N, C-alpha and C positions, 0 to 999 in steps of 0.2 A: 505494498500499500504505500503510495507518496506521499510524503509529508505535509503537502497541500490539503489530499484526503482525509488524513490519518488528524491534522489540525481540525478541520470543520469536521469531525465526526467526535473528536474528543467534547470540542465547544458544544456541542448538539447535544452529547450526554451530560455533561454540567448543565445546560439548559435545560435539558428534561428531568434532571433531578431535582431542579431548583422549583422551575415550575408544577411538577407532581406534587411536589411538597405544598405550592401554595395552594391548589387547587385541591390538595384532600383536605386543608385546612380549611376553604370555603367550603367543600362540601359537609365538612364536619360540623362547623358553625352554622350552616342554615340546618341544618341533620335536629342540633341539638335546640336551634332557633322554632322548628316548629314540633317537635317533640315535646317542649314545654309549654307551647302556645296549647296544644290541645292539652296538655294536663290540666292547663287553665280554663279550656272550657269543659272537661270533663268535672273541675273539681266546680265549675257554675253549676253543670246538669245536678250532682249531686245535692248542692244546697237547691236546687229548683224543687228537685223529688223531694226533699225533706218537707220544702213548705205544701207541696202538690199534696202529697201523703198523708204527712205527718200533722199539717197545721191545717186541713181541707176542711175541717170542723169549724173552723175562724176564719174561713174566706165565703165572701157569697159565690152561689152555683155561677153568675157571669162570668167575676172572676178567676173561678177553676175553670171554666170553660173556655177561657181566654190563656190562659196557662197554659193548659193542655195543649192549643191549638196552635202555638207560637215556639213554645221550649222544648215540649215532649219529644217528637221524632225528629230532632236536625243532624243529631250525629248519626252518621251510617252505620249498621249493625250493633244500635247501640242496647245495653244491656244494664239495666238496676235493678240492684238486690237490696232488699231491706229486713234486716236481723233484730231479732228483741235478744233480751239478754240470756234466755237459751240458747239462741245460734239458730233459732227456728224463723223461717222465711215468714217476713210479717207482708211484705208485699213484693212482688215482682212484674217487671216489664220487659218482654223477652229475656225472661231470667237465665242467667247461667250459674250452675252453682258452682258455689266457693267453698272451698274445704275450711274444718275450723281453726286450723294454724293460721288463717290470712285474718280470717273475721277477728281470732284474739288477738293478732299483731296489730289490726287496726284500732282495736279498743283500748290496749296499751300505748301506744303511741299518738293517741287521736287524729291523725292523717297521715297517708300511705298512700305512695306512687309506683307503681310498678309495672312493670310489664308480662304477659302472659300469650307466648305463642308472638302472635302478629298483632296484637291486642295492644291497646294501652288500658291501663285501669287506675281509679281513683276509689280511696276508703276515707268515709268520715266517721268521727265517733258523735252521734248527735243525740243529746238531752232535751226530751220532752217533758210534756207533763201527761203525756200518757206511759213513760217512760226511758229508757237509752236505750239508743238504738246505732247500729251500726251499718250505715250507706254506702253498698258499692256498685259504681258506675265503671261500667267498660265499654270501647269501642274501635275499631279499626279506621285508624287516620289514611282513608286510602286516597284522599285529597292530594295532602301532602305526600305520601309516597307516588306517586304520579308525580308529583312538582320535583322530586328529586330523581326520580327515573328520567326525567327529562332533562332537568340538570346533570346529569351524570353523561347524558350523551353528547349533549352539548358540550359540555369539559372535557369529552372525548375528543371529540371535534376539532375543539381548540388546541388540545394540546399535538394532536398529528399535524394540524395547518402551522402552529406557530414553529413547532420543531421542525417540520420541512423548511417551511422559511429561514430558519435559522441555520440550517447544515448550506444552503445554497449561498445566504450570505457568508456565514463564514467560509466557505470556500473561496468566495470571492475577494475577500479581506485576505485569507490566506494567501490565494494566486498571488494577489497586487501584493502583499507585503516579502514574497518569496520571489517577486521577479528579479531582483537582483540577482540572485543566487542561479536561474535561468539564464539569466544571462552570463554570469560566471562560468558556467558551466559550455556552452556554447564555447565562451572564450579559449576554455583549458581542452575542449575537444579538438582545438585548432593547431595545439602546440605538440610536437612530436620532438623526436631525436635528431631529427633534421632541422628546427626552428627552435632552439632551447632559447636562443636569444627572444623571444618573444615573453612579452607581460603583459598578465589581466590587468583591465582597468582597476585602480584602487577606490575612485574615488575619493571628495573630500568629507563624509560623514566619519561619524565616532564609533559607530554601532559594530555589531560583530562582523556582518557580511564584510564591511571593512577590515577589521582586523585580519577575516579569513583570508582575505585577498593580498594582502598586507604578507601574511606568513606565507600564501603559496608562492608571491612571486620573490620571498627570502629562498624558500626551500627550491625555486627554480634555480636560483642565482647559483645554489650552493653545487646542484645537477649539474648545472655549465659548465661550474670551473672544474669541477670534479669529471665530467666528461671531456673538456681539453686537456685535463691534463694527461689523463688517460690515451686520446686522440693523439697528443703531440709526441708522447710515451712510443707507442705503436708504431707511427708514421714515420717518425724518424730516426728509432731506434737502427732500424735494418742499414740504411743509409749511411747515418754514421758512423757505424762500425764497420762497415764494410769497405769503406772508403781507406781507413789507414790499413787493415788488415789486406785489402789486396795491394796496397802501396807497399809492403812489408812482405808481401809473398814476390814481389815482380823485382824489388831490390836482392832477395836471398836468390834467386833464380837467376838473375845477371850477375851476381858474384860467383853461382856455380859453375857457369856456362865456361869458365875456362879459367886458368890460372890467372891470378893475379900478384902484382908489387902489394907488401905491407901497406905501402902507403892507399894505396887504391880498395883495400879491404878496411883500412879506417874508417877512410871518407864512406864507404860503403856501411859500415857499420854503424858510422854518425847517422846516417842518414835513416836506418832500420831505429835506431835510438830515435829519433825526434819522431819518428811514426808511431812507436812505442808510446812514448810520453802524450801523444796527441789523443792516441786509443786509450791510454791510462783517463787523460783527464775527459773525453767522451763518457766512458765507464763511469766513473765519478759522478760526472753530471748525470747522466740519465739513472743511476743508483738514486742519487738525491732529488732527481725528479719522481721516481716510483716513491720512496719514501715518503715525499711533500703529497702524493697523490693518496696515500695508505693515511699519513695522519690530519688529512683533508677531510677524508672521507669520514672519519669516526673521532675529529678533534673535541674532544673536552674542554670546555672554557673555564675560566678561572681569572680572575682580578689579578691582572700585571700591573706593579709600579712602574712607568714607564722609566723613570729616574734610576731607582736600583739596579734593570735592566742595562741600563748604561753603562753603569760604572761596571757592570759583571764582563760586558762586551772590550770595555776599557784593558782592562785586568788580562782578559786573555788576547787581544791584539798585543800588546803590551809586549805579554811574552813570546807571541809567535815573532813581531817584526822588532822587538826593543821597546826599550823603557823609553816615553815620549814620543813615539811613533804617532800614536793615538791620542790626540788634542780634545779633551773634553770640555765645554764649554756651557755654562749656567746663564743664559739670559735672562731668564724668568721663572717664578716660581711663585705658584698660585698661593694663598693665606689657607686653604684647608688641603691636606696632606689627599685625602680622596680623589681630589681633582684631576690627579697625576695615573690615576689607575685605568686600565682599558680591559672588557672583559675579553679574553683572548686565548691561545694556547699558544704556551711559551716556548715549545719546542720550536713550533713553526714562526714564530715573530723571530725567534735568534736565526734560524735559518734565513728570513728576509732583510735582516740586516745585516749579517754576516755576509750574504751577496753584494751588499753596495758596498759595505766597508773592504769586502776582498776587492772587488772592482778598483774602488777608488784607489787602492794600493798599489793596481796590477798597472793601472792608466798613469799613475804617478810617478813609475819605478823606485817603489817602494819611497818616496819621499813622505814627511809627516805630513797627516789631513787632521782636519777639526771636523769634531760631531758636535753639536751645539742643540740645547734643549728650551725651548722655549714656551711656557703655558700659561697663561690667564687666567683659568678656571674655565673657558669654556670650550678652546682649544690645547691639542697637545701639539707641538712641531718639531721633530727630530730633523735636523737639517746634519749630512754629511757630505762637505766639503773638499776635493782636492787641486793638485796643481795638474793635471794630466793635460791630454792632448784634447779633449773636450771635444763636441757633438755637433755637426750643422745643423742648422734648423731644421732641417728637411730630414730629418734622419733620426730629429729626437722621439717622436712615436713608434718609428719600426722597432728601436731596442727592446721594446716589451716583447716583439714577437718571437717563438720560439724557433732555436736556432738561427738566427740573424745575428751576423755583427756588421756592423760600422764598414762602410770600405778605406776609413783611416786607422782603424783600429785593428785591421785584417792580421795585419804583422806582430800581433801582440797573440800569446795563446790563450784559447780559451774554448767553450763550445758555443757561447750564445742562448744558453737554457736561463743561467741566474737572473736575470732580471726579468724573463718572462713568470716564471715562480715567485718572483718577490712582488709581481703586480697580484698575481693571483691571491696571493698570503694576504696582502694587505687589505684586498678586497673582501676578502672573508670574513676580517673584523670591521668592515664599514670605514677603514679608512681611506686615504686617498694617498696616491705619492706624484710628486711633478719632480722636473728634472729643468734647471734655469743651467743653457750653458750656450759656447757658440763656437765658430772655428778655431777662436784665441785658446789658449789654456786656460784650465780651470768648469770644473763642472759642478752644481750644487742639485745635489738626490734630496729634496722633502718630504717626509712622510706623517700627514697631518689624522689625527682623530679626534671627533667631535666627542665632549662629555655630556 
């Protein structure tokens, strides 16, 4: 059952319950009203019977006839019984026999209202100059019975009509309320493995549907990045591995083709060594890419203090390159230390920053580089500045492509994977990375996180 139908059905079910309760209360109220009203008529009948039969000797003949004509036979199937002190029937009209138990109860309570089958009855104790009597009057309230039956039919009709209307109105409202979800489903259906770059419209609302669209887009972003990492690995691994291996095989075959001088062998071995180092660098990059992909798909996030991470990186690189090679500058710090925290995966962040710092050293020929931190409580900015060969303006966006290497930097050993992986990691944690460079010396990589 679709959600819109289930909502309409549940809404109708609730309405049916509430309406049933109200109709039952109304029905019982009218039932009680009719019943009490009829008891009142029976009570009047009992008093009239007392006047008619017990006080007849005190009433004129004309008045007695008038009472008989107007009051005696008004109630349907009316039965009147008058009993003396010995519970003997004194006078009866359409007499219904009553057991002594009921007669004695009326005598004890002075007044009694009760039902006998489908009849209502009233008993009163009457003290007369002729003695003490019990008068019992009963009748069947056929008029109220018919009214309640008609009322029940009308209520049943109203119940079904209202609930039917409520169901269709509820379904209309549910369909209207869930229309954004239908639109969201249509947008989702257009997204396949070939166009993971597409996103669903989030809208400007703050309801659950907007939150659903936002989280779905976030999931798509993670899937797209993870898929691109895997695709980059599969697409480029064979090519990047085959090239140096082919070169090594060719150089060895040339060396074995004939006897050569020691200098020629040394030259060939140097070529093999260079290709082997290139192969090792490529394998390391591919393993880093595979590790990043594995961490990316199951990254466990925690609060990472960026200032502490920078000092850890400083210790590591100063041990690798020598003391004072990585210069840390704290330009601005927020008043609240929590403003330095980023929800991220520490292992992946270390990979990202190490790629930037490693490139800075590589293209600066191991000259000192600067890592500066600027945090104002809203944005955390980490800038890595080198004094290398720079990047031409038209090449800046391309350096984030997997296995791409800028023409002016191809003489420097590398695989072209590092910055591609770095950008994916920074994007995963809602950060941005910018490059400020030119054809001259010096490049600044700036990573920003909004807190």
